[in-house]
N, C-alpha and C positions, 0 to 999 in steps of 0.2 A: 538576524532575521526574526525568528519567532521570539516573543517575550517568554521567558522561562515560566514553567508551570508553578514555580515557587512563589510567584506573585499571588497574593490573595486576590480574590475576585474584586474586593473593594479597591485594592490598589490599582488593578487594571482599569476599573471604571474611572477612578480618580485621574489616572494618567491620561486616559482618553479625553476626559473633560477639560484637562489643563491645556490642550492644544486646540487650535481652530478645528471645527468639525470638518470632516472630509466631504467629498462630493457624493452625490447619488448617481450610481452607474447602473444603467439598465441594459439587459440583454433579452432577446426573445429566442427561445429554443423551440423548434418544431421537431418532434421525434417522429420519424417515419421510416418505413421500409423502402429500400432502394436497390435497384439492380446495378451491381458493380462488377467490373471485369478485372480480375487479377489472375496470374498464373495460367493465362490463356483460357480461363473459364469464367462465365458470367453466373453470378449467384445473387440471391436476395439477402441483404443484410439490413440491420436496423442502424440508423444513423441519426445525428442531430444536424439539422439544416442541410442535409444532403452532403455532409463533409466527413471524411475519414483522414486524420483525426477530426474531432469536432472543433468548434470555435475556440480561439484563445481568449480567455478572460484576462484583462489587463487593468489592474487597479493600483491604488496606493493605500498604505496603511491609513486607517481611520475612514476610508470610503465605505459607503453602504451599498451593497450589491442587491439589485432587484432583478431576479431572473424569472421571466414569464415562460412557463413550460406548457406546451400543448402536446398531448399525446395523440398523434395521428397514426400510431402503429397499432397492430392487433394484440400487443402485449401489455400486461401491467408493467409499470415502470416507476422507479424513484431515482433521484440523483443525489449523490453524496459528494460533498466538498471536502476532499480528502486532506486532513490536517488542519482544517479550520477549527478553532476552539469553540465557536458558536456560543459565546458568552451572551446570555439573555436572549438567545435565539435557538435554543436547543431543539425546537420543533423542526428546524431546517436541516438537521444533520443528514437525514435521508435514508438510512437502511430500512428496507421494507419490514414492517411489523415490529420493528424495534422502536423507532421514533415516529413513524407515520405509517398509515396504510397506503397502498400503491395508488398512483394516478391511473385510473382505468382508461381503456381505449376510448377516444373521443372526448376525454375530460382534460381539464387544465388545472394548474396550481402555480402559485407564485412563491418562490423562495426569497426571503428577505433576511439579510444579516449584515452586520457591520464587522469590518476587519479590525480587530482590537489587539494591539501588541504583537503583530506578526508582519514579517516581510520576507520575501524570497520566492522559491519555486515550490508550488503545490500543484494539485491537479483535481479535476472533477471526473466522475464516472458514474455510470448506472450502478445501482445497488439492489438489483432484483434479477434473479436467475443468472444466466451467463451473458446478459446483454452488454456488459462493459467490455466485451471483446472488441467491439467497434464503437460503443458509445462512451467516449472519453475525450478529454482535452486538457490543455495546460491552464493553470490558474496562476498568473504572475502577480505578485504583490511587490510593488516598488516602495522605497522609503518615502515618507511624507515629505512635502516640500521643505527644502533647507537642510535635509539630512543626506548623507553620502554613504556609499558602500565602504566597508573597512579595507578596501583594496583599490588600486587605481582604476578609474572608470574605464571599462572596456570600450573598444571601438564599436562593437556590435554585440547584441544579445540574441541567441539563437535557441529556441526550444528544440530538443531532440527527443521525440517520443518513440520508444521501443515498444513494439506490439507484435502480435501473432496474427497469422492468417490461415483460415481453413478453406481448402479449395472446394470441398463438396459436403462438408459436415453441417447438418442442421443443428445448431447449438441449442435451440429451444427444445427439440426432441431429445437431445443428449441430456439436457438438464432433468427431464422427467424420468430418465432411466439411469441417473448418475450413480445411484447406490448399487445398481446391478453391473454397469459397465465402466464406470469412471469416465474421465474426460480423455478422448483420444489426443495424441500429440498433434500439434499444428503441422501444416504443410510448409509453412514459410514463416520467417520473421520479417518485420518491416521497420524502416526508419521513416518516421513521419508519413506513414501509410504506404510507403513505396518498398517493394521487395528487393529491388536492385537487379543486378545482371547475372546472378548465379543460378537462376531457376529455370533455365532452358525455355524461356518465353520472351521472344524479342520485343514484345509490346509492353513488358513491365517497366514502369518508370523507376528511375533511380534518383535518390536525393543528392543534390549538389550544393555544397557550401562554398561560395566564392569568397576568397580572402585576398587581402593586400599584404605585401611583404612588410614585416615589422609590426603589424597591428596585432592587438590582443582581442580575443573573442571569448565571451562568456557563454558557454554551452550549458543550457538548463536541461539536464538529462532526466527523463521520467521513464520508469518501467511500468507500462500499462498492461503487461502480460497477464493472462489468466493463470498461467502455469509456470513458465520458465524464468529462473534467474538468469542474468546475462553478464557476459564479459563485453567490454566496449573498448576499442582501440583505434588510434589513427596512426598509420605507418610513419615512422621516423619522427614522431612528435610526442612530447610529454604533456601531461596535464598537471595543473595545480588545483587540488580540491579546496574550495573555499566555503562550501556549505553542504549540508545534507538535510533533507526533510525540512527545508526552510529554517535552518539554524546554522549560524556561522561556525566554521571550524578553524582551528589553527591551520594555516596553509600546509598542504601535504602534497609532495611531488610524487607522481607515479606515471607509468606508461600504460596502465590498464585501470579501468573502473569496473568494479563488481557491484551489481545493483539488483536487488530482489524486487519481485512484484509489489507495488505500492510505494516503493522508495523513490526519492529524487536525489540527485547529486549535481551540484553546480561546480563546474571546472573552468579554469582559464586555459585557453589554448593560444599560444603565441605562434604566429605564422613566421617562423624563423628558419625555415628550410629553403634550399634552392628553389627557384621558380619552377613549378611543375604541377603534377596532379598526384594525389595520395589517397588511397582508399581509407575510409573509416569503415570498420567492420564490427559486427556484433554476433556472438554465438552463445549457446546455452552453457550455463554452469549447472550440471546435473549432479547434485551431491549424492543421490542414490545411484547404485550401479545400474547400468542398462540391462536389457534382456540378455540371457534368460533370468538372471538373478534379481533384477529390478524391473520397474515399469518402463515402457518405451518412452522415448522423448524425441523431440525435434532435433536432429543432428545437423541441420542446415546452417548456413551463414548468410546473413544479410549484409549488404554493404552500400555505402554511398561514396561520394567523391569530394574531397577537399581540393578545390581548384584555385591555384594562385593566379592573380591578375597577370596577364601576359603569357600564360601557359598555352600550349597547343590545344586547339578545340577538338582534336581527334584523340579521345581518351582510351580507345580500345587497345588493350594490350600494353599500355604505357604506365598507368598509375602503379605505384608501389603498393604491395599488399602487406599488412601487418601479420606477424606470426601470432596466431591466436593460442591461448592456453589450452591444455587438454581439458575436455569436458568435465572431468572429475578432479580438477586441481583445487582440492579443498584447502590445502596449505596456503596457496596464493589468496584464495577468498578470505580465509581467516586473517591473514596478514593485513589485507586491505581494511577489513572491517575493524580489527582491533587496534590498528595504528591511528585511527582518527580520534581527535580530541576537540573539545569545545574551545571557542575563542574567548578565553578568560579576559575580562575587561572590555570586550567588544560590545557592540550595540545590543541592548536588552539583556546583558549578562547579569545573572544573579547566582550566588553560590549554591551548590547542592545542599539540600537540608541534611543536617547531621543526625537529628533525632528521628527515629522511626516509630510510628504508632501501630502499624499493622504490617505483619510479615506473612507472606504467602509462598508456598512451594507448589507450583502448578506444572503437572506433566502435560505434554501435548504430543499427539501422534495419531497414527491411523489405528483403527480397531476393526472388528468384524461384527456382523449381525446375521441373523437368520435370513436365509434367502426367501424373498416373497414367493407366494404360490404361483406356479406356472412360469417362473422366470429362470433364465439360464445365467446364473451369477458367475462372476469371474474370480471371486476370492478363493483362498485355499479351501479345499474340500467342498467346493461349490457354495461357499458362504457369500453373503453380501458385504460390500464395503461399508465401513463406518469410520468415525473419527471421534476423539474425545479429549477433554481437558479434565484432569483429576478423575478419570474414569466416568465422566458424565458426558454423554453425547447430546449436544444442544439441539433442541427442536424449536424452530421458529413458530410462534403462536398464530399461524395464518388462519386458523379456524375459530379463533376466540372472539372475533368481533371487535377487537381492540388492539392497538399497538401496546407495547410494554410501557412506553412513556405516558400514554393516556391513562393506563391503569395506575401508574405511579402518581400522576397528578391528582387523580380522583381518590387515591388511597384505596383502590379496589383491585388488589392483585389476584383475588380468587378466580380461578379458571383461566388466568393468563400466565402467571409465573409464580414461583416460590422463592423465598429469600434464604435458601440453605445451600448455596454453592459452597463446597468445602474448601478450607484453607490449605489442605494438603491431600494427597491421594490416599485411598483407603489402606494401602499397603506400600511399604518401601522395600525395594529389591534392586537388583542390578539392572537399571533401566536400559542399559546399552548392550547387554549381553545378547548375542544372536540366539541363544537357547530359549529366550522367552517367546520366540515365535511359535514354539510348540506348546505353550501353556494357554489353552483355550479359555480357561477360567479367567485369566487376567485380560485376555484380548477382547472379550465381549463386554461392552459398556452399555449400561441402561440409558434410555432416552428420557429427557425431561427438559423443562425450561427453568433453569435455576440461575439466580443472580446473587451477587455478593453485595451486601449493604456496607457502605463506608460512611463514617462520620464526616461532615463538612469540614474541610481544611485539615484533615488528617494526612500524615505522610505515609505512603504505602511503598513497601519494598517487595518485589516479586522475583522469585527464581523461576524462570521458565526452563524446565528440564525436558529435553527431547527424548522420546521413547521410541525404540526401534522395533516395535511389534512386527511391522511389515517392512522392515528395511530402514537403514539410516537415511534420513532425508532432512534437509534444511527447511525449517518452517518460518516464513516471515510473519511475525505476529504484529498486528496493527491495533493500536488503542485509539478509539475515537475520543474527541473532546479534550485531549491533553497532549503535551509533549512529555517525554520522560528522559531521565538521565540513564545512560548505559554505563553501569559501574564496572562490569567485567564480563568476559566471554571465555569459554573454555570447552574442553572435551572430556568425555567420561561422565561419571555421576558427580554432581555438585557436592562438595563437602564444605560446610561452613568453617570448620576448624582449619582447613587447608587453604580455602580460596578467598576468604574475606580479606586476608592480608594483601591481596592483589587488587583490591577495589581502588578505582580512581575516583576520588571524591573532590579533587582539586579542580580539574578541568575536563570532566567527562563530556563525551559527545551527547547531543540531545537529538532525539528522533521521535517519530510517531509510529515507526515500523521497524522492528528489530528482526534480523535474520538469525534465528536460533540455530546454532551450528548443528550439522548432521552428527548424531551421536554425541551431543554435547549440551551446553546450557548457556544461558545469559541471565544476568541480574540487572533489573531496572528499578528506578525509584521515581516517584512522582507525588505531587501535592494534589489531593482530591478537593480542589477549591471551585469546582464547577458543578452545581447541582443538576441532577437529571439521570437519565439512563444512558450509559455509554458502552457501546459494543466493543468486545475484544475478540479478535478472530484471526485465523490464518488467512493471509491474502493470496494463497493459491486457491483459485475458485473451484477447483475440484475437491478441496478439503472442507471449505466452509459449509456447503449444503450437506455434507456428511456428518456434521456436528462438531467440528473443531472450532468451538466458539463458546463464549460466556458473556455476561454483561455485569457491569458495576451499577449499582443503585446508589448514587451519591446524595445524601440527605440535604435538605434545604439548610441554608445558613440562618443567622439570627435576624436578618432584615429583609424587606421586600427586594432590595437590590441583589441579595445573595440567595434568592429563592427562584424556583422555576416559575416563569410567567405563564399566564393562561395561553391555551392554544390559539393560533390565528383562526379567524372565522372561516377561511376557505380550506382548512386542512382536510385532505381527502378522507372520506368515510370508508370503513371496511365493508 
């Protein structure tokens, strides 16, 4: 699926030019508020083209996407094309105040970018506030003409978007008070916008997948949740995982998929059971303990129905229901994540780089802050919630008059960001000990807008160490602009002397979002061959605005083709 990040930028451009250029594919997106009824309650939500989920983008590798966005909502908005490399189109990446200023209400902007060296299942979503709760959709990249999947062609391809639904919560108000109150758990989960039949509302729709006996279906599963990681099962059926985050994997057979917010997983489902109806179901994997020891989470289950041709039309009480894992089955989640490997020798495969130029040890976790005046904060001892990486709580420069990428392009970072994000935390200790929750000196993190500068084409290795200041919780860390190799994952405090011998450098899985285990660590490696500003953040949207983020400033290469191009003339102004 995706070309490996170890391609140099020049090689990617050369590869793209060696084939016939793709088509220009245009979409028009109108962002607007809409009254929608779910869970027997009508509420106003923000949508694209009046759809939940939004439109499916369907392209081929080498195509150029042109997406015209008109913001008819009352909210500032940007759109992010999750997992797209954005080679020579860095301005289209989308996170607000990182690569662009928001599209204001009543304004428009056109995103333009070419799909270079990628194929598979990605997705798009809002990257401002909490708007991506309902502003999201699938982005499907098919092989260019004449090229095939590295597995038998499926009979049908089906996007499966897992998302959350809040019955009465105004997410825009929640975002403004997120440091004080956090994000409340959703009231329901949905499959392709439908809650299913377990929410005591007879009018709620349920997703139905109609299948034919003996046929194979490619399910393109996307976790669009703001908060929850998910388990996904179909009763009496097994899956063959063939790709994650639009990168092919060695086929892996399982009866359950574990998927974190931001991730995608492609699975083959063979309709090989007796004719009938079978529930597909999805429920939360909550790595942190629930109340009272941990934060509350959505304990509900959403489900759809797999219906075989010839089955009875009366499904009530008849479909088989899968047995779902326990909400805190971390061993199952770790087994799934750690057993996946890359498809060595498959399309776009290149070996993992062996030489490392830059090594970083980055802690990530929740922190605390002083409670704002006249606020009733929910943190320990009435503190406010915060989050940090290497004890730095990231602040989006929304009042600087510039995005970080614009400041980088003009070489005027003053007043926007600084280039001193640390390579390691200020202090090493037992990051997973429950006793550190009592150490308020360590828990409080200063706020700033720091980035890490990387030389063009350098190889970077990062240890993400989960810190359990406020409880052990899995953090899905997303890197914009690149894929990375996942070398190893484990529990406890990472030890180079102990854990490097377990690195998989022969056929590691490739991702753009890694679920750093609760009370554990993950090691990734990537080639910094894409100049610009690239955001790194937790894809739990209750954590990103609290500061669980940083950014890489990748320097320009030696040629115009390996340097950041000028901004488009219609780029929104701050």
